[in-house]
N, C-alpha and C positions, 0 to 999 in steps of 0.2 A: 193611196198615198195623198191624193188631191184632198180628200175629205180630212186626213190628219193636218195638212197644212191649213185648211179652212177653220177647223177646230181651234188650232194653235192662234190664228189671227183673232178669231171671235173672242177668245179668252183674253188675249192682250187689249183688245179694244174695249171690251166690257170692263175690265179691271181699271183701265186708264179713265174710262167714263165715270166709273164709281168715285175714283180719286178726284177728278175734276169737279164733280158735283159737291164733294165734301169741302174742296178748296173754295168754290164759289160760296158755298154756305159760310164758311169761315169768314170770308171777306165781307158777306153781307151782314154778318153779326156786327162786325167792327164798325162798318158804315153806318149801320142803324143806331149805334150806341152813341151817347153823348160825349164820351171820352174814350181814350185808349183803355183806361182801367175797366171802364164799365164794359167795354167790348170784350176784354180778356175775361172778365167775370162771367159773361154770357156763354163764352167758348167753353170756359171751365165747367160751367154748370152742364152743358150739354154733352161735352166730351169727357164727363166724369168717369173714371174707371169703375165705379160701382153703379153706373146707369145701365141695368141689364136690358132695359127697353131699347136703348140705342144700339147695343151689341145685337139684339135680334133684329132690328130694322136693318143694319148693315148686313146681317147674315141673309136675310130674305133678298136684299138688294144684290148680293154677290151670288146668290144661289144659281142663276143660270151660268155663270163661269165656273162654279165648282162642279155643276153638273157636267159641263162639257170637258172639264179636266179629268173627271172620273172616266167618262167615255173615251177620251183619248188615251188615258193610261191602259184601259182594257184593250183598246185596238192595238197599242204597242205591245201588250203581253200576248195578245193572239199572233201577232207577227212574229214574235220571237220563238213561239210554239212552232209555227210553220217552218221556220228556218232550221231548227234543231233536227 
């Protein structure tokens, strides 16, 4: 049970860190730009829905949390199997 709690906290902290890194990146793009519209253009270029590279980088960045989530789900499944 302690490992389940630790995995849950790890997932929450890791995802929060990824969100924070993305938020800081967006703010830095706006700060480095000459104008608001220039910053918005840079953000739109990087977070473009068709930018597959960005999705892959985000997936790699989130992979420890995804792995921990899968591990936690399997532990919950084993716990339910033991109770039945």
